[in-house]
TORPA-4810 file (N, C-alpha, C, O; in nm, 3 decimals):
<nodes>
NODE_1_12.511_8.643_8.932_12.548_8.723_9.047_12.605_8.657_9.173_12.541_8.570_9.232_M
NODE_2_12.703_8.689_9.205_12.740_8.675_9.339_12.674_8.766_9.425_12.619_8.873_9.397_N
NODE_3_12.694_8.676_9.597_12.596_8.763_9.666_12.670_8.930_9.678_12.595_9.020_9.713_I
NODE_4_12.779_8.955_9.656_12.804_9.088_9.680_12.762_9.180_9.554_12.772_9.303_9.553_G
NODE_5_12.715_9.105_9.454_12.679_9.212_9.394_12.530_9.236_9.358_12.465_9.318_9.292_E
NODE_6_12.509_9.140_9.421_12.342_9.131_9.463_12.288_9.239_9.592_12.189_9.310_9.608_V
NODE_7_12.406_9.210_9.668_12.338_9.334_9.829_12.397_9.407_9.770_12.365_9.483_9.861_A
NODE_8_12.504_9.514_9.653_12.499_9.621_9.626_12.366_9.644_9.548_12.288_9.725_9.597_K
NODE_9_12.341_9.597_9.462_12.233_9.589_9.341_12.108_9.654_9.422_12.053_9.763_9.409_L
NODE_10_12.078_9.520_9.532_11.958_9.576_9.558_11.972_9.646_9.711_11.855_9.661_9.746_S
NODE_11_12.039_9.684_9.792_12.103_9.759_9.938_12.057_9.690_9.996_11.954_9.728_10.052_G
NODE_12_12.102_9.553_10.018_12.039_9.476_10.100_12.190_9.380_10.144_12.202_9.276_10.080_V
NODE_13_12.315_9.416_10.262_12.407_9.388_10.334_12.341_9.218_10.294_12.230_9.166_10.302_N
NODE_14_12.506_9.163_10.237_12.495_9.042_10.252_12.466_8.941_10.331_12.443_8.828_10.289_P
NODE_15_12.464_8.985_10.490_12.434_8.902_10.624_12.294_8.865_10.555_12.262_8.755_10.508_K
NODE_16_12.205_9.002_10.561_12.097_8.992_10.585_11.993_8.902_10.421_11.880_8.854_10.415_L
NODE_17_12.108_8.915_10.316_12.047_8.820_10.244_12.110_8.672_10.254_12.084_8.592_10.164_V
NODE_18_12.157_8.650_10.314_12.168_8.500_10.387_12.058_8.470_10.488_12.003_8.360_10.486_R
NODE_19_12.019_8.574_10.585_11.934_8.558_10.714_11.811_8.500_10.591_11.781_8.384_10.563_H
NODE_20_11.745_8.654_10.522_11.638_8.609_10.423_11.615_8.517_10.366_11.500_8.480_10.343_Y
NODE_21_11.721_8.456_10.327_11.745_8.285_10.255_11.682_8.233_10.347_11.560_8.222_10.343_E
NODE_22_11.769_8.183_10.464_11.755_8.102_10.587_11.621_8.079_10.578_11.568_7.972_10.551_S
NODE_23_11.541_8.233_10.613_11.377_8.176_10.689_11.301_8.217_10.565_11.200_8.281_10.594_I
NODE_24_11.321_8.200_10.421_11.268_8.149_10.329_11.161_8.282_10.255_11.054_8.262_10.197_G
NODE_25_11.220_8.403_10.276_11.175_8.518_10.216_11.220_8.517_10.040_11.148_8.541_9.943_L
NODE_26_11.350_8.484_10.046_11.450_8.445_9.962_11.483_8.307_9.870_11.582_8.236_9.891_V
NODE_27_11.386_8.280_9.765_11.464_8.122_9.739_11.592_8.098_9.747_11.677_8.184_9.768_S
NODE_28_11.611_7.988_9.732_11.788_7.920_9.794_11.815_7.959_9.655_11.742_7.937_9.558_K
NODE_29_11.929_8.019_9.658_12.003_8.054_9.518_12.071_7.893_9.487_12.105_7.810_9.572_P
NODE_30_12.080_7.878_9.299_12.182_7.777_9.258_12.313_7.812_9.295_12.337_7.923_9.342_I
NODE_31_12.437_7.687_9.271_12.521_7.691_9.392_12.607_7.689_9.255_12.583_7.619_9.157_R
NODE_32_12.712_7.781_9.269_12.854_7.755_9.178_12.957_7.629_9.208_12.989_7.604_9.324_A
NODE_33_13.014_7.540_9.081_13.053_7.489_9.115_13.178_7.470_9.268_13.221_7.380_9.340_E
NODE_34_13.191_7.600_9.253_13.285_7.596_9.351_13.201_7.663_9.496_13.253_7.715_9.595_S
NODE_35_13.060_7.639_9.468_12.961_7.653_9.598_12.893_7.819_9.668_12.805_7.839_9.752_G
NODE_36_12.981_7.916_9.589_12.923_7.997_9.595_12.771_8.033_9.523_12.722_8.007_9.413_Y
NODE_37_12.735_8.092_9.617_12.566_8.150_9.525_12.556_8.215_9.461_12.642_8.303_9.454_R
NODE_38_12.442_8.213_9.371_12.423_8.282_9.218_12.285_8.289_9.232_12.194_8.207_9.243_L
NODE_39_12.297_8.424_9.229_12.154_8.534_9.235_12.118_8.601_9.083_12.184_8.664_9.000_Y
NODE_40_11.968_8.552_9.093_11.900_8.669_8.926_11.848_8.781_8.998_11.827_8.814_9.114_S
NODE_41_11.836_8.831_8.870_11.728_8.995_8.870_11.631_8.959_8.973_11.629_9.037_9.069_E
NODE_42_11.541_8.849_8.976_11.478_8.796_9.029_11.511_8.877_9.164_11.475_8.982_9.216_K
NODE_43_11.585_8.789_9.188_11.625_8.799_9.363_11.649_8.914_9.382_11.619_8.944_9.498_D
NODE_44_11.693_9.005_9.321_11.732_9.179_9.298_11.601_9.206_9.341_11.592_9.226_9.462_I
NODE_45_11.493_9.214_9.275_11.381_9.251_9.295_11.310_9.221_9.408_11.269_9.315_9.476_H
NODE_46_11.284_9.088_9.447_11.285_9.032_9.587_11.296_9.090_9.707_11.214_9.114_9.796_T
NODE_47_11.466_9.118_9.692_11.531_9.183_9.813_11.462_9.314_9.812_11.435_9.351_9.926_L
NODE_48_11.421_9.406_9.707_11.411_9.539_9.703_11.313_9.556_9.775_11.321_9.640_9.865_R
NODE_49_11.166_9.464_9.752_11.080_9.456_9.812_11.067_9.420_9.888_10.954_9.440_9.931_F
NODE_50_11.150_9.343_9.971_11.128_9.326_10.099_11.214_9.497_10.175_11.160_9.542_10.276_I
NODE_51_11.333_9.570_10.119_11.371_9.639_10.159_11.305_9.786_10.186_11.344_9.890_10.239_K
NODE_52_11.196_9.747_10.128_11.135_9.879_10.084_11.021_9.818_10.215_10.996_9.891_10.310_R
NODE_53_10.976_9.718_10.207_10.874_9.722_10.337_10.933_9.694_10.494_10.870_9.712_10.598_A
NODE_54_11.000_9.670_10.488_11.095_9.694_10.600_11.115_9.812_10.636_11.103_9.852_10.752_R
NODE_55_11.152_9.891_10.523_11.106_10.064_10.581_11.035_10.089_10.603_11.040_10.170_10.695_G
NODE_56_10.904_10.058_10.556_10.758_10.062_10.619_10.691_9.965_10.764_10.582_9.911_10.783_L
NODE_57_10.786_9.972_10.827_10.812_9.933_10.932_10.703_9.730_10.950_10.655_9.671_11.047_G
NODE_58_10.709_9.704_10.832_10.646_9.560_10.818_10.746_9.442_10.921_10.867_9.463_10.937_F
NODE_59_10.695_9.353_10.968_10.749_9.281_11.018_10.803_9.177_10.930_10.772_9.191_10.811_S
NODE_60_10.872_9.081_10.957_10.914_8.941_10.843_10.786_8.883_10.853_10.752_8.840_10.743_L
NODE_61_10.689_8.863_10.953_10.605_8.786_10.905_10.492_8.833_10.801_10.416_8.763_10.735_P
NODE_62_10.499_8.926_10.804_10.379_9.053_10.732_10.450_9.053_10.571_10.383_9.054_10.468_E
NODE_63_10.642_9.051_10.579_10.632_9.083_10.489_10.638_8.959_10.405_10.657_8.956_10.283_I
NODE_64_10.619_8.857_10.484_10.654_8.706_10.454_10.502_8.651_10.319_10.504_8.582_10.216_K
NODE_65_10.371_8.740_10.409_10.273_8.757_10.372_10.259_8.811_10.214_10.203_8.752_10.121_Q
NODE_66_10.320_8.929_10.214_10.309_9.056_10.115_10.352_8.981_10.012_10.289_8.964_9.907_L
NODE_67_10.502_8.915_10.051_10.573_8.859_9.929_10.429_8.733_9.843_10.398_8.729_9.724_L
NODE_68_10.384_8.667_9.933_10.346_8.573_9.866_10.173_8.648_9.807_10.110_8.591_9.718_G
NODE_69_10.130_8.755_9.861_10.061_8.807_9.753_10.103_8.867_9.622_10.031_8.855_9.523_L
NODE_70_10.220_8.932_9.618_10.313_8.967_9.501_10.334_8.886_9.388_10.341_8.903_9.267_W
NODE_71_10.344_8.760_9.494_10.383_8.688_9.355_10.238_8.605_9.292_10.234_8.542_9.186_K
NODE_72_10.130_8.624_9.382_9.974_8.546_9.355_9.986_8.669_9.236_10.045_8.774_9.265_N
NODE_73_9.945_8.654_9.142_9.853_8.748_9.020_9.735_8.733_9.031_9.668_8.814_8.965_K
NODE_74_9.676_8.656_9.095_9.508_8.601_9.084_9.490_8.665_9.251_9.397_8.629_9.324_S
NODE_75_9.556_8.726_9.278_9.479_8.766_9.404_9.447_8.869_9.429_9.508_8.960_9.373_R
NODE_76_9.375_8.893_9.491_9.268_9.014_9.519_9.319_9.144_9.625_9.332_9.116_9.744_A
NODE_77_9.340_9.253_9.588_9.360_9.373_9.639_9.337_9.430_9.739_9.389_9.526_9.795_S
NODE_78_9.221_9.338_9.772_9.153_9.373_9.961_9.253_9.290_10.053_9.274_9.320_10.170_A
NODE_79_9.296_9.215_10.007_9.402_9.123_10.098_9.503_9.218_10.165_9.534_9.219_10.284_Q
NODE_80_9.553_9.303_10.061_9.649_9.348_10.040_9.644_9.482_10.111_9.743_9.535_10.164_V
NODE_81_9.517_9.537_10.107_9.450_9.625_10.138_9.425_9.628_10.305_9.425_9.739_10.359_K
NODE_82_9.405_9.520_10.380_9.357_9.441_10.513_9.502_9.468_10.552_9.531_9.565_10.622_S
NODE_83_9.579_9.395_10.513_9.713_9.414_10.556_9.794_9.507_10.600_9.875_9.500_10.692_L
NODE_84_9.758_9.631_10.501_9.833_9.733_10.481_9.746_9.812_10.651_9.786_9.884_10.742_A
NODE_85_9.652_9.765_10.625_9.554_9.927_10.719_9.561_9.842_10.870_9.537_9.905_10.973_M
NODE_86_9.586_9.738_10.875_9.625_9.668_11.020_9.725_9.713_11.047_9.739_9.788_11.144_T
NODE_87_9.818_9.677_10.969_9.977_9.804_11.021_9.952_9.887_11.081_9.978_9.902_11.200_H
NODE_88_9.875_9.981_10.986_9.873_10.107_10.989_9.826_10.141_11.144_9.900_10.203_11.220_V
NODE_89_9.696_10.094_11.182_9.609_10.075_11.300_9.743_10.078_11.424_9.763_10.163_11.512_K
NODE_90_9.816_9.959_11.392_9.933_9.935_11.492_10.049_10.021_11.519_10.119_10.037_11.619_E
NODE_91_10.048_10.071_11.400_10.142_10.203_11.437_10.064_10.336_11.507_10.114_10.416_11.587_M
NODE_92_9.984_10.336_11.475_9.925_10.443_11.528_9.901_10.404_11.657_9.936_10.489_11.739_Q
NODE_93_9.861_10.320_11.694_9.844_10.273_11.863_9.995_10.286_11.896_10.010_10.284_12.019_A
NODE_94_10.116_10.299_11.827_10.256_10.256_11.897_10.265_10.417_11.900_10.291_10.459_12.012_K
NODE_95_10.248_10.516_11.802_10.296_10.676_11.828_10.212_10.721_11.939_10.267_10.782_12.031_I
NODE_96_10.039_10.690_11.946_10.025_10.766_12.107_10.093_10.664_12.231_10.116_10.706_12.344_L
NODE_97_10.119_10.527_12.187_10.194_10.529_12.327_10.368_10.590_12.369_10.416_10.623_12.478_E
NODE_98_10.417_10.588_12.254_10.522_10.695_12.242_10.539_10.857_12.289_10.623_10.923_12.351_L
NODE_99_10.411_10.882_12.223_10.370_11.034_12.317_10.316_11.026_12.395_10.301_11.138_12.444_Q
NODE_100_10.254_10.930_12.464_10.218_10.910_12.584_10.401_10.891_12.678_10.433_10.925_12.791_S
NODE_101_10.435_10.863_12.631_10.564_10.828_12.706_10.694_10.948_12.717_10.779_10.981_12.799_M
NODE_102_10.641_10.997_12.548_10.774_11.117_12.592_10.646_11.248_12.692_10.690_11.346_12.753_C
NODE_103_10.546_11.226_12.686_10.462_11.352_12.752_10.486_11.324_12.907_10.457_11.410_12.990_D
NODE_104_10.545_11.191_12.949_10.535_11.174_13.108_10.651_11.232_13.082_10.660_11.355_13.088_T
NODE_105_10.770_11.144_13.044_10.946_11.223_13.094_10.928_11.384_13.011_11.028_11.452_13.034_L
NODE_106_10.869_11.426_12.960_10.882_11.616_12.957_10.819_11.650_13.081_10.853_11.740_13.157_T
NODE_107_10.725_11.572_13.093_10.664_11.666_13.249_10.763_11.642_13.401_10.789_11.733_13.479_H
NODE_108_10.801_11.514_13.414_10.921_11.516_13.483_11.023_11.543_13.475_11.086_11.539_13.580_L
NODE_109_11.086_11.580_13.368_11.214_11.635_13.345_11.198_11.818_13.404_11.296_11.879_13.446_A
NODE_110_11.013_11.899_13.392_11.044_11.982_13.376_11.019_11.976_13.556_11.013_12.083_13.616_K
NODE_111_11.008_11.869_13.621_10.997_11.891_13.765_11.097_11.872_13.843_11.074_11.893_13.962_H
NODE_112_11.220_11.833_13.808_11.334_11.777_13.824_11.430_11.891_13.863_11.478_11.953_13.768_C
NODE_113_11.461_11.926_13.975_11.585_12.072_13.964_11.670_12.054_13.827_11.654_12.114_13.721_H
NODE_114_11.756_11.962_13.857_11.852_11.911_13.764_11.975_12.001_13.851_12.047_12.091_13.807_G
NODE_115_11.972_11.953_13.962_12.143_12.048_14.069_12.163_11.962_14.151_12.116_11.849_14.162_D
NODE_116_12.226_12.012_14.205_12.303_11.925_14.333_12.221_11.896_14.412_12.278_11.805_14.472_H
NODE_117_12.118_11.909_14.460_12.006_11.826_14.529_11.961_11.713_14.490_11.882_11.709_14.397_R
NODE_118_12.015_11.563_14.572_11.940_11.422_14.544_11.823_11.403_14.527_11.803_11.294_14.473_P
NODE_119_11.701_11.480_14.557_11.592_11.452_14.526_11.502_11.479_14.374_11.447_11.584_14.341_D
NODE_120_11.506_11.342_14.291_11.454_11.361_14.162_11.285_11.316_14.108_11.284_11.193_14.098_C
NODE_121_11.201_11.352_14.085_11.110_11.301_14.032_11.108_11.210_13.939_11.018_11.128_13.922_P
NODE_122_11.210_11.221_13.874_11.205_11.117_13.759_11.253_10.977_13.805_11.202_10.875_13.758_I
NODE_123_11.334_10.975_13.882_11.410_10.811_13.973_11.323_10.781_14.073_11.329_10.668_14.123_L
NODE_124_11.210_10.892_14.127_11.095_10.850_14.198_10.946_10.797_14.104_10.872_10.699_14.102_E
NODE_125_10.953_10.867_14.067_10.851_10.778_13.935_10.913_10.627_13.873_10.846_10.527_13.845_E
NODE_126_11.056_10.643_13.862_11.093_10.519_13.810_11.061_10.401_13.909_10.999_10.297_13.887_L
NODE_127_11.138_10.460_14.057_11.088_10.379_14.187_10.917_10.286_14.180_10.880_10.172_14.155_E
NODE_128_10.861_10.400_14.215_10.756_10.371_14.127_10.671_10.334_14.322_10.555_10.296_14.333_G
</nodes>
C-alpha cells in the first residue's frame, strides 16, 4: 500500500505517517523502484494503535513505550497498567489545574463591569 492508502485506512494523515516514521514509532517501509514508500497491514495496525493512544492523551515518548510493550508478548501487564495509571494521575492533576484557572477567570469576569469604564479586575489581575 502507498502512503495515501495507509493514511486512509489508519485514519492518520500522510504528514503524520512520515513524522512517526522519522521518530521511529513506525518502522521504515520498503521502497518501490519508483521510490514510493510501501506499507503493510502491520503498519496500519501500528498507526491505529498510535492514533488511539494519542486520543487518550499519551505523549509520543509514552506511546513509544506502549508500542514496545505491545510488541513484547512476554511483557507483564503490570508494566502497561503502571504506565497508564501514571498518565491518569497526570491528567487528574491537569484537570485540577484547569479547574482552578477556570474558577479564577470566572470570579474575575463576575467582578468586571463589562461596560464603558476602563477599570477591569481581569487586567488588574494579569498586571499582578
